[in-house]
PDB file of N, CA, C and O in Angstrom:
ATOM      1  N   UNK A   1       0.694  22.131   4.931  1.00  0.00           N
ATOM      2  CA  UNK A   1       2.040  21.909   5.402  1.00  0.00           C
ATOM      3  C   UNK A   1       3.002  22.747   4.602  1.00  0.00           C
ATOM      4  O   UNK A   1       2.795  22.948   3.405  1.00  0.00           O
ATOM      5  N   UNK A   2       4.042  23.238   5.223  1.00  0.00           N
ATOM      6  CA  UNK A   2       5.086  23.983   4.526  1.00  0.00           C
ATOM      7  C   UNK A   2       6.406  23.248   4.709  1.00  0.00           C
ATOM      8  O   UNK A   2       6.631  22.599   5.731  1.00  0.00           O
ATOM      9  N   UNK A   3       7.269  23.354   3.718  1.00  0.00           N
ATOM     10  CA  UNK A   3       8.573  22.719   3.809  1.00  0.00           C
ATOM     11  C   UNK A   3       9.435  23.075   2.620  1.00  0.00           C
ATOM     12  O   UNK A   3       8.997  23.805   1.731  1.00  0.00           O
ATOM     13  N   UNK A   4      10.671  22.561   2.591  1.00  0.00           N
ATOM     14  CA  UNK A   4      11.602  22.791   1.513  1.00  0.00           C
ATOM     15  C   UNK A   4      12.182  21.447   1.086  1.00  0.00           C
ATOM     16  O   UNK A   4      12.524  20.617   1.928  1.00  0.00           O
ATOM     17  N   UNK A   5      12.296  21.231  -0.255  1.00  0.00           N
ATOM     18  CA  UNK A   5      12.794  19.974  -0.804  1.00  0.00           C
ATOM     19  C   UNK A   5      13.818  20.224  -1.890  1.00  0.00           C
ATOM     20  O   UNK A   5      13.880  21.314  -2.459  1.00  0.00           O
ATOM     21  N   UNK A   6      14.621  19.212  -2.176  1.00  0.00           N
ATOM     22  CA  UNK A   6      15.461  19.231  -3.366  1.00  0.00           C
ATOM     23  C   UNK A   6      14.569  18.939  -4.562  1.00  0.00           C
ATOM     24  O   UNK A   6      13.618  18.167  -4.439  1.00  0.00           O
ATOM     25  N   UNK A   7      14.849  19.534  -5.714  1.00  0.00           N
ATOM     26  CA  UNK A   7      14.009  19.323  -6.890  1.00  0.00           C
ATOM     27  C   UNK A   7      13.909  17.849  -7.302  1.00  0.00           C
ATOM     28  O   UNK A   7      14.903  17.124  -7.320  1.00  0.00           O
ATOM     29  N   UNK A   8      12.714  17.439  -7.624  1.00  0.00           N
ATOM     30  CA  UNK A   8      12.414  16.092  -8.125  1.00  0.00           C
ATOM     31  C   UNK A   8      11.055  16.168  -8.816  1.00  0.00           C
ATOM     32  O   UNK A   8      10.231  17.013  -8.467  1.00  0.00           O
ATOM     33  N   UNK A   9      10.815  15.294  -9.791  1.00  0.00           N
ATOM     34  CA  UNK A   9       9.534  15.336 -10.506  1.00  0.00           C
ATOM     35  C   UNK A   9       8.429  14.592  -9.757  1.00  0.00           C
ATOM     36  O   UNK A   9       8.698  13.649  -9.012  1.00  0.00           O
ATOM     37  N   UNK A  10       7.211  15.019  -9.959  1.00  0.00           N
ATOM     38  CA  UNK A  10       6.009  14.299  -9.500  1.00  0.00           C
ATOM     39  C   UNK A  10       6.018  13.913  -8.023  1.00  0.00           C
ATOM     40  O   UNK A  10       5.747  12.762  -7.679  1.00  0.00           O
ATOM     41  N   UNK A  11       6.325  14.862  -7.159  1.00  0.00           N
ATOM     42  CA  UNK A  11       6.281  14.592  -5.720  1.00  0.00           C
ATOM     43  C   UNK A  11       4.852  14.723  -5.225  1.00  0.00           C
ATOM     44  O   UNK A  11       4.141  15.660  -5.590  1.00  0.00           O
ATOM     45  N   UNK A  12       4.432  13.771  -4.385  1.00  0.00           N
ATOM     46  CA  UNK A  12       3.078  13.751  -3.836  1.00  0.00           C
ATOM     47  C   UNK A  12       3.182  13.687  -2.317  1.00  0.00           C
ATOM     48  O   UNK A  12       3.993  12.941  -1.768  1.00  0.00           O
ATOM     49  N   UNK A  13       2.351  14.478  -1.648  1.00  0.00           N
ATOM     50  CA  UNK A  13       2.294  14.475  -0.191  1.00  0.00           C
ATOM     51  C   UNK A  13       1.136  13.589   0.251  1.00  0.00           C
ATOM     52  O   UNK A  13      -0.010  13.817  -0.136  1.00  0.00           O
ATOM     53  N   UNK A  14       1.436  12.587   1.056  1.00  0.00           N
ATOM     54  CA  UNK A  14       0.446  11.654   1.593  1.00  0.00           C
ATOM     55  C   UNK A  14       0.374  11.786   3.107  1.00  0.00           C
ATOM     56  O   UNK A  14       1.323  12.246   3.742  1.00  0.00           O
ATOM     57  N   UNK A  15      -0.753  11.382   3.682  1.00  0.00           N
ATOM     58  CA  UNK A  15      -0.859  11.182   5.123  1.00  0.00           C
ATOM     59  C   UNK A  15      -1.357   9.765   5.352  1.00  0.00           C
ATOM     60  O   UNK A  15      -2.063   9.193   4.521  1.00  0.00           O
ATOM     61  N   UNK A  16      -0.975   9.211   6.497  1.00  0.00           N
ATOM     62  CA  UNK A  16      -1.326   7.832   6.822  1.00  0.00           C
ATOM     63  C   UNK A  16      -1.687   7.712   8.293  1.00  0.00           C
ATOM     64  O   UNK A  16      -1.127   8.405   9.143  1.00  0.00           O
ATOM     65  N   UNK A  17      -2.620   6.830   8.579  1.00  0.00           N
ATOM     66  CA  UNK A  17      -2.960   6.550   9.976  1.00  0.00           C
ATOM     67  C   UNK A  17      -1.959   5.574  10.594  1.00  0.00           C
ATOM     68  O   UNK A  17      -1.993   5.329  11.800  1.00  0.00           O
ATOM     69  N   UNK A  18      -1.068   5.017   9.770  1.00  0.00           N
ATOM     70  CA  UNK A  18      -0.011   4.121  10.255  1.00  0.00           C
ATOM     71  C   UNK A  18       1.303   4.884  10.367  1.00  0.00           C
ATOM     72  O   UNK A  18       1.496   5.902   9.701  1.00  0.00           O
ATOM     73  N   UNK A  19       2.195   4.394  11.201  1.00  0.00           N
ATOM     74  CA  UNK A  19       3.546   4.960  11.269  1.00  0.00           C
ATOM     75  C   UNK A  19       4.315   4.493  10.035  1.00  0.00           C
ATOM     76  O   UNK A  19       4.409   3.293   9.777  1.00  0.00           O
ATOM     77  N   UNK A  20       4.860   5.434   9.279  1.00  0.00           N
ATOM     78  CA  UNK A  20       5.616   5.130   8.071  1.00  0.00           C
ATOM     79  C   UNK A  20       7.046   5.625   8.264  1.00  0.00           C
ATOM     80  O   UNK A  20       7.280   6.790   8.585  1.00  0.00           O
ATOM     81  N   UNK A  21       8.002   4.708   8.061  1.00  0.00           N
ATOM     82  CA  UNK A  21       9.418   5.061   8.214  1.00  0.00           C
ATOM     83  C   UNK A  21      10.249   4.675   7.003  1.00  0.00           C
ATOM     84  O   UNK A  21      11.333   5.223   6.800  1.00  0.00           O
ATOM     85  N   UNK A  22       9.759   3.738   6.194  1.00  0.00           N
ATOM     86  CA  UNK A  22      10.542   3.198   5.082  1.00  0.00           C
ATOM     87  C   UNK A  22       9.672   3.049   3.832  1.00  0.00           C
ATOM     88  O   UNK A  22       8.449   3.177   3.886  1.00  0.00           O
ATOM     89  N   UNK A  23      10.331   2.778   2.711  1.00  0.00           N
ATOM     90  CA  UNK A  23       9.608   2.506   1.470  1.00  0.00           C
ATOM     91  C   UNK A  23       8.730   1.262   1.623  1.00  0.00           C
ATOM     92  O   UNK A  23       7.622   1.218   1.088  1.00  0.00           O
ATOM     93  N   UNK A  24       9.214   0.259   2.344  1.00  0.00           N
ATOM     94  CA  UNK A  24       8.424  -0.961   2.564  1.00  0.00           C
ATOM     95  C   UNK A  24       7.159  -0.640   3.363  1.00  0.00           C
ATOM     96  O   UNK A  24       6.089  -1.166   3.058  1.00  0.00           O
ATOM     97  N   UNK A  25       7.271   0.215   4.379  1.00  0.00           N
ATOM     98  CA  UNK A  25       6.084   0.650   5.141  1.00  0.00           C
ATOM     99  C   UNK A  25       5.095   1.342   4.205  1.00  0.00           C
ATOM    100  O   UNK A  25       3.892   1.084   4.253  1.00  0.00           O
ATOM    101  N   UNK A  26       5.622   2.230   3.347  1.00  0.00           N
ATOM    102  CA  UNK A  26       4.772   2.963   2.416  1.00  0.00           C
ATOM    103  C   UNK A  26       4.024   2.001   1.498  1.00  0.00           C
ATOM    104  O   UNK A  26       2.806   2.105   1.355  1.00  0.00           O
ATOM    105  N   UNK A  27       4.731   1.076   0.883  1.00  0.00           N
ATOM    106  CA  UNK A  27       4.096   0.130  -0.040  1.00  0.00           C
ATOM    107  C   UNK A  27       3.044  -0.716   0.664  1.00  0.00           C
ATOM    108  O   UNK A  27       1.979  -0.981   0.107  1.00  0.00           O
ATOM    109  N   UNK A  28       3.340  -1.137   1.881  1.00  0.00           N
ATOM    110  CA  UNK A  28       2.406  -1.973   2.647  1.00  0.00           C
ATOM    111  C   UNK A  28       1.128  -1.212   3.000  1.00  0.00           C
ATOM    112  O   UNK A  28       0.045  -1.798   2.977  1.00  0.00           O
ATOM    113  N   UNK A  29       1.227   0.064   3.321  1.00  0.00           N
ATOM    114  CA  UNK A  29       0.095   0.854   3.797  1.00  0.00           C
ATOM    115  C   UNK A  29      -0.531   1.756   2.732  1.00  0.00           C
ATOM    116  O   UNK A  29      -1.515   2.441   3.009  1.00  0.00           O
ATOM    117  N   UNK A  30       0.016   1.766   1.537  1.00  0.00           N
ATOM    118  CA  UNK A  30      -0.375   2.719   0.501  1.00  0.00           C
ATOM    119  C   UNK A  30      -1.881   2.752   0.229  1.00  0.00           C
ATOM    120  O   UNK A  30      -2.446   3.832   0.054  1.00  0.00           O
ATOM    121  N   UNK A  31      -2.527   1.617   0.191  1.00  0.00           N
ATOM    122  CA  UNK A  31      -3.963   1.564  -0.137  1.00  0.00           C
ATOM    123  C   UNK A  31      -4.816   2.355   0.856  1.00  0.00           C
ATOM    124  O   UNK A  31      -5.878   2.860   0.489  1.00  0.00           O
ATOM    125  N   UNK A  32      -4.370   2.468   2.091  1.00  0.00           N
ATOM    126  CA  UNK A  32      -5.137   3.180   3.102  1.00  0.00           C
ATOM    127  C   UNK A  32      -4.733   4.627   3.307  1.00  0.00           C
ATOM    128  O   UNK A  32      -5.283   5.310   4.170  1.00  0.00           O
ATOM    129  N   UNK A  33      -3.776   5.101   2.521  1.00  0.00           N
ATOM    130  CA  UNK A  33      -3.285   6.472   2.675  1.00  0.00           C
ATOM    131  C   UNK A  33      -4.167   7.462   1.929  1.00  0.00           C
ATOM    132  O   UNK A  33      -4.951   7.095   1.053  1.00  0.00           O
ATOM    133  N   UNK A  34      -4.015   8.722   2.302  1.00  0.00           N
ATOM    134  CA  UNK A  34      -4.720   9.811   1.629  1.00  0.00           C
ATOM    135  C   UNK A  34      -3.668  10.683   0.948  1.00  0.00           C
ATOM    136  O   UNK A  34      -2.760  11.195   1.603  1.00  0.00           O
ATOM    137  N   UNK A  35      -3.795  10.848  -0.361  1.00  0.00           N
ATOM    138  CA  UNK A  35      -2.916  11.749  -1.099  1.00  0.00           C
ATOM    139  C   UNK A  35      -3.489  13.154  -0.970  1.00  0.00           C
ATOM    140  O   UNK A  35      -4.588  13.430  -1.450  1.00  0.00           O
ATOM    141  N   UNK A  36      -2.743  14.036  -0.322  1.00  0.00           N
ATOM    142  CA  UNK A  36      -3.211  15.413  -0.152  1.00  0.00           C
ATOM    143  C   UNK A  36      -3.037  16.220  -1.427  1.00  0.00           C
ATOM    144  O   UNK A  36      -3.818  17.135  -1.690  1.00  0.00           O
ATOM    145  N   UNK A  37      -2.023  15.894  -2.225  1.00  0.00           N
ATOM    146  CA  UNK A  37      -1.823  16.611  -3.476  1.00  0.00           C
ATOM    147  C   UNK A  37      -0.381  16.626  -3.905  1.00  0.00           C
ATOM    148  O   UNK A  37       0.510  16.161  -3.194  1.00  0.00           O
ATOM    149  N   UNK A  38      -0.170  17.174  -5.089  1.00  0.00           N
ATOM    150  CA  UNK A  38       1.172  17.286  -5.667  1.00  0.00           C
ATOM    151  C   UNK A  38       1.915  18.466  -5.050  1.00  0.00           C
ATOM    152  O   UNK A  38       1.330  19.505  -4.742  1.00  0.00           O
ATOM    153  N   UNK A  39       3.202  18.275  -4.882  1.00  0.00           N
ATOM    154  CA  UNK A  39       4.081  19.341  -4.427  1.00  0.00           C
ATOM    155  C   UNK A  39       4.594  20.024  -5.687  1.00  0.00           C
ATOM    156  O   UNK A  39       5.298  19.407  -6.487  1.00  0.00           O
ATOM    157  N   UNK A  40       4.248  21.288  -5.868  1.00  0.00           N
ATOM    158  CA  UNK A  40       4.518  21.988  -7.125  1.00  0.00           C
ATOM    159  C   UNK A  40       5.729  22.916  -7.066  1.00  0.00           C
ATOM    160  O   UNK A  40       6.146  23.449  -8.095  1.00  0.00           O
ATOM    161  N   UNK A  41       6.290  23.114  -5.891  1.00  0.00           N
ATOM    162  CA  UNK A  41       7.501  23.925  -5.770  1.00  0.00           C
ATOM    163  C   UNK A  41       8.390  23.278  -4.721  1.00  0.00           C
ATOM    164  O   UNK A  41       7.944  22.391  -3.993  1.00  0.00           O
ATOM    165  N   UNK A  42       9.620  23.704  -4.637  1.00  0.00           N
ATOM    166  CA  UNK A  42      10.567  23.032  -3.751  1.00  0.00           C
ATOM    167  C   UNK A  42      10.983  23.873  -2.555  1.00  0.00           C
ATOM    168  O   UNK A  42      11.507  23.344  -1.575  1.00  0.00           O
ATOM    169  N   UNK A  43      10.752  25.183  -2.628  1.00  0.00           N
ATOM    170  CA  UNK A  43      11.080  26.052  -1.503  1.00  0.00           C
ATOM    171  C   UNK A  43       9.803  26.553  -0.859  1.00  0.00           C
ATOM    172  O   UNK A  43       8.967  27.165  -1.523  1.00  0.00           O
ATOM    173  N   UNK A  44       9.651  26.302   0.403  1.00  0.00           N
ATOM    174  CA  UNK A  44       8.469  26.745   1.141  1.00  0.00           C
ATOM    175  C   UNK A  44       7.169  26.314   0.460  1.00  0.00           C
ATOM    176  O   UNK A  44       6.248  27.114   0.294  1.00  0.00           O
ATOM    177  N   UNK A  45       7.109  25.036   0.068  1.00  0.00           N
ATOM    178  CA  UNK A  45       5.911  24.555  -0.610  1.00  0.00           C
ATOM    179  C   UNK A  45       4.727  24.513   0.347  1.00  0.00           C
ATOM    180  O   UNK A  45       4.885  24.383   1.561  1.00  0.00           O
ATOM    181  N   UNK A  46       3.558  24.625  -0.227  1.00  0.00           N
ATOM    182  CA  UNK A  46       2.321  24.584   0.531  1.00  0.00           C
ATOM    183  C   UNK A  46       1.362  23.658  -0.205  1.00  0.00           C
ATOM    184  O   UNK A  46       1.108  23.837  -1.396  1.00  0.00           O
ATOM    185  N   UNK A  47       0.830  22.664   0.509  1.00  0.00           N
ATOM    186  CA  UNK A  47      -0.149  21.739  -0.072  1.00  0.00           C
ATOM    187  C   UNK A  47      -1.426  21.865   0.749  1.00  0.00           C
ATOM    188  O   UNK A  47      -1.480  21.414   1.893  1.00  0.00           O
ATOM    189  N   UNK A  48      -2.452  22.477   0.167  1.00  0.00           N
ATOM    190  CA  UNK A  48      -3.724  22.595   0.898  1.00  0.00           C
ATOM    191  C   UNK A  48      -4.393  21.230   1.015  1.00  0.00           C
ATOM    192  O   UNK A  48      -4.158  20.339   0.199  1.00  0.00           O
ATOM    193  N   UNK A  49      -5.214  21.080   2.023  1.00  0.00           N
ATOM    194  CA  UNK A  49      -5.955  19.831   2.180  1.00  0.00           C
ATOM    195  C   UNK A  49      -7.396  20.142   2.504  1.00  0.00           C
ATOM    196  O   UNK A  49      -7.723  21.233   2.972  1.00  0.00           O
ATOM    197  N   UNK A  50      -8.251  19.179   2.251  1.00  0.00           N
ATOM    198  CA  UNK A  50      -9.678  19.294   2.514  1.00  0.00           C
ATOM    199  C   UNK A  50      -9.896  19.330   4.024  1.00  0.00           C
ATOM    200  O   UNK A  50      -9.501  18.401   4.729  1.00  0.00           O
ATOM    201  N   UNK A  51     -10.509  20.377   4.515  1.00  0.00           N
ATOM    202  CA  UNK A  51     -10.700  20.531   5.966  1.00  0.00           C
ATOM    203  C   UNK A  51     -11.606  19.457   6.562  1.00  0.00           C
ATOM    204  O   UNK A  51     -11.700  19.338   7.783  1.00  0.00           O
ATOM    205  N   UNK A  52     -12.270  18.678   5.719  1.00  0.00           N
ATOM    206  CA  UNK A  52     -13.102  17.573   6.211  1.00  0.00           C
ATOM    207  C   UNK A  52     -12.226  16.420   6.696  1.00  0.00           C
ATOM    208  O   UNK A  52     -12.649  15.631   7.541  1.00  0.00           O
ATOM    209  N   UNK A  53     -11.018  16.322   6.169  1.00  0.00           N
ATOM    210  CA  UNK A  53     -10.088  15.270   6.565  1.00  0.00           C
ATOM    211  C   UNK A  53      -9.691  15.447   8.027  1.00  0.00           C
ATOM    212  O   UNK A  53      -9.216  16.512   8.421  1.00  0.00           O
ATOM    213  N   UNK A  54      -9.884  14.414   8.823  1.00  0.00           N
ATOM    214  CA  UNK A  54      -9.545  14.451  10.240  1.00  0.00           C
ATOM    215  C   UNK A  54      -8.070  14.102  10.416  1.00  0.00           C
ATOM    216  O   UNK A  54      -7.707  12.927  10.479  1.00  0.00           O
ATOM    217  N   UNK A  55      -7.233  15.112  10.494  1.00  0.00           N
ATOM    218  CA  UNK A  55      -5.801  14.872  10.637  1.00  0.00           C
ATOM    219  C   UNK A  55      -5.424  14.331  12.007  1.00  0.00           C
ATOM    220  O   UNK A  55      -4.316  13.824  12.181  1.00  0.00           O
ATOM    221  N   UNK A  56      -6.314  14.427  12.977  1.00  0.00           N
ATOM    222  CA  UNK A  56      -5.994  13.911  14.307  1.00  0.00           C
ATOM    223  C   UNK A  56      -5.828  12.392  14.305  1.00  0.00           C
ATOM    224  O   UNK A  56      -5.203  11.837  15.208  1.00  0.00           O
ATOM    225  N   UNK A  57      -6.381  11.720  13.301  1.00  0.00           N
ATOM    226  CA  UNK A  57      -6.241  10.260  13.217  1.00  0.00           C
ATOM    227  C   UNK A  57      -5.021   9.855  12.378  1.00  0.00           C
ATOM    228  O   UNK A  57      -4.731   8.666  12.246  1.00  0.00           O
ATOM    229  N   UNK A  58      -4.315  10.824  11.817  1.00  0.00           N
ATOM    230  CA  UNK A  58      -3.157  10.530  10.984  1.00  0.00           C
ATOM    231  C   UNK A  58      -1.890  10.528  11.829  1.00  0.00           C
ATOM    232  O   UNK A  58      -1.713  11.367  12.711  1.00  0.00           O
ATOM    233  N   UNK A  59      -1.011   9.566  11.541  1.00  0.00           N
ATOM    234  CA  UNK A  59       0.211   9.417  12.331  1.00  0.00           C
ATOM    235  C   UNK A  59       1.478   9.778  11.566  1.00  0.00           C
ATOM    236  O   UNK A  59       2.523  10.017  12.171  1.00  0.00           O
ATOM    237  N   UNK A  60       1.388   9.819  10.218  1.00  0.00           N
ATOM    238  CA  UNK A  60       2.578  10.105   9.406  1.00  0.00           C
ATOM    239  C   UNK A  60       2.237  10.977   8.216  1.00  0.00           C
ATOM    240  O   UNK A  60       1.125  10.933   7.689  1.00  0.00           O
ATOM    241  N   UNK A  61       3.210  11.770   7.801  1.00  0.00           N
ATOM    242  CA  UNK A  61       3.142  12.518   6.548  1.00  0.00           C
ATOM    243  C   UNK A  61       4.303  12.008   5.697  1.00  0.00           C
ATOM    244  O   UNK A  61       5.421  11.849   6.188  1.00  0.00           O
ATOM    245  N   UNK A  62       4.026  11.753   4.406  1.00  0.00           N
ATOM    246  CA  UNK A  62       4.995  11.085   3.543  1.00  0.00           C
ATOM    247  C   UNK A  62       5.132  11.847   2.230  1.00  0.00           C
ATOM    248  O   UNK A  62       4.150  12.364   1.697  1.00  0.00           O
ATOM    249  N   UNK A  63       6.353  11.911   1.714  1.00  0.00           N
ATOM    250  CA  UNK A  63       6.582  12.454   0.377  1.00  0.00           C
ATOM    251  C   UNK A  63       7.080  11.305  -0.495  1.00  0.00           C
ATOM    252  O   UNK A  63       8.036  10.609  -0.153  1.00  0.00           O
ATOM    253  N   UNK A  64       6.409  11.127  -1.623  1.00  0.00           N
ATOM    254  CA  UNK A  64       6.677  10.030  -2.546  1.00  0.00           C
ATOM    255  C   UNK A  64       6.868  10.614  -3.946  1.00  0.00           C
ATOM    256  O   UNK A  64       6.167  11.555  -4.319  1.00  0.00           O
ATOM    257  N   UNK A  65       7.800  10.073  -4.723  1.00  0.00           N
ATOM    258  CA  UNK A  65       8.026  10.491  -6.107  1.00  0.00           C
ATOM    259  C   UNK A  65       7.357   9.481  -7.033  1.00  0.00           C
ATOM    260  O   UNK A  65       7.813   8.344  -7.152  1.00  0.00           O
ATOM    261  N   UNK A  66       6.265   9.903  -7.694  1.00  0.00           N
ATOM    262  CA  UNK A  66       5.551   9.009  -8.605  1.00  0.00           C
ATOM    263  C   UNK A  66       6.379   8.642  -9.834  1.00  0.00           C
ATOM    264  O   UNK A  66       6.327   7.499 -10.287  1.00  0.00           O
ATOM    265  N   UNK A  67       7.137   9.583 -10.378  1.00  0.00           N
ATOM    266  CA  UNK A  67       7.917   9.317 -11.599  1.00  0.00           C
ATOM    267  C   UNK A  67       8.892   8.156 -11.439  1.00  0.00           C
ATOM    268  O   UNK A  67       9.042   7.328 -12.337  1.00  0.00           O
ATOM    269  N   UNK A  68       9.547   8.107 -10.291  1.00  0.00           N
ATOM    270  CA  UNK A  68      10.557   7.082 -10.054  1.00  0.00           C
ATOM    271  C   UNK A  68      10.090   6.002  -9.078  1.00  0.00           C
ATOM    272  O   UNK A  68      10.864   5.125  -8.694  1.00  0.00           O
ATOM    273  N   UNK A  69       8.794   6.075  -8.674  1.00  0.00           N
ATOM    274  CA  UNK A  69       8.263   5.110  -7.713  1.00  0.00           C
ATOM    275  C   UNK A  69       9.213   5.012  -6.518  1.00  0.00           C
ATOM    276  O   UNK A  69       9.642   3.926  -6.128  1.00  0.00           O
ATOM    277  N   UNK A  70       9.530   6.179  -5.949  1.00  0.00           N
ATOM    278  CA  UNK A  70      10.581   6.288  -4.948  1.00  0.00           C
ATOM    279  C   UNK A  70      10.097   6.978  -3.676  1.00  0.00           C
ATOM    280  O   UNK A  70       9.498   8.052  -3.724  1.00  0.00           O
ATOM    281  N   UNK A  71      10.366   6.347  -2.550  1.00  0.00           N
ATOM    282  CA  UNK A  71      10.123   6.942  -1.236  1.00  0.00           C
ATOM    283  C   UNK A  71      11.140   8.048  -1.028  1.00  0.00           C
ATOM    284  O   UNK A  71      12.340   7.826  -1.185  1.00  0.00           O
ATOM    285  N   UNK A  72      10.663   9.255  -0.671  1.00  0.00           N
ATOM    286  CA  UNK A  72      11.563  10.385  -0.431  1.00  0.00           C
ATOM    287  C   UNK A  72      11.811  10.564   1.066  1.00  0.00           C
ATOM    288  O   UNK A  72      12.955  10.544   1.520  1.00  0.00           O
ATOM    289  N   UNK A  73      10.725  10.740   1.831  1.00  0.00           N
ATOM    290  CA  UNK A  73      10.885  10.932   3.266  1.00  0.00           C
ATOM    291  C   UNK A  73       9.532  10.785   3.956  1.00  0.00           C
ATOM    292  O   UNK A  73       8.485  10.792   3.308  1.00  0.00           O
ATOM    293  N   UNK A  74       9.571  10.653   5.258  1.00  0.00           N
ATOM    294  CA  UNK A  74       8.351  10.600   6.069  1.00  0.00           C
ATOM    295  C   UNK A  74       8.651  11.211   7.416  1.00  0.00           C
ATOM    296  O   UNK A  74       9.802  11.269   7.850  1.00  0.00           O
ATOM    297  N   UNK A  75       7.599  11.666   8.072  1.00  0.00           N
ATOM    298  CA  UNK A  75       7.731  12.222   9.416  1.00  0.00           C
ATOM    299  C   UNK A  75       6.493  11.861  10.225  1.00  0.00           C
ATOM    300  O   UNK A  75       5.396  11.730   9.683  1.00  0.00           O
ATOM    301  N   UNK A  76       6.685  11.705  11.506  1.00  0.00           N
ATOM    302  CA  UNK A  76       5.569  11.429  12.402  1.00  0.00           C
ATOM    303  C   UNK A  76       4.795  12.694  12.662  1.00  0.00           C
ATOM    304  O   UNK A  76       5.372  13.774  12.786  1.00  0.00           O
ATOM    305  N   UNK A  77       3.487  12.563  12.745  1.00  0.00           N
ATOM    306  CA  UNK A  77       2.617  13.668  13.141  1.00  0.00           C
ATOM    307  C   UNK A  77       2.271  13.445  14.606  1.00  0.00           C
ATOM    308  O   UNK A  77       1.542  12.509  14.938  1.00  0.00           O
ATOM    309  N   UNK A  78       2.785  14.292  15.476  1.00  0.00           N
ATOM    310  CA  UNK A  78       2.511  14.108  16.901  1.00  0.00           C
ATOM    311  C   UNK A  78       1.353  14.960  17.361  1.00  0.00           C
ATOM    312  O   UNK A  78       0.548  14.521  18.183  1.00  0.00           O
ATOM    313  N   UNK A  79       1.255  16.167  16.846  1.00  0.00           N
ATOM    314  CA  UNK A  79       0.118  17.024  17.191  1.00  0.00           C
ATOM    315  C   UNK A  79       0.026  18.146  16.170  1.00  0.00           C
ATOM    316  O   UNK A  79       1.034  18.587  15.616  1.00  0.00           O
ATOM    317  N   UNK A  80      -1.173  18.591  15.935  1.00  0.00           N
ATOM    318  CA  UNK A  80      -1.387  19.677  14.980  1.00  0.00           C
ATOM    319  C   UNK A  80      -2.041  20.838  15.680  1.00  0.00           C
ATOM    320  O   UNK A  80      -2.311  21.863  15.054  1.00  0.00           O
TER     321      UNK A  80
END
């Protein structure tokens, strides 16, 4: 995935088979999510993922800040 973010520490990109819209959704579904990896830059970041992961079963992509235990944003995955 590629994107641009405002600077923040310890951002992690997750995918979920559930629809995630809020921090409460994230906390409720967190155990079943897949962490794709850390976001290491803020402009045009790229997070590679294991091609074995079936993204067709994933419904949301989420950015979470581990340092502040803070929900940043989420988006629905409609098609890849």
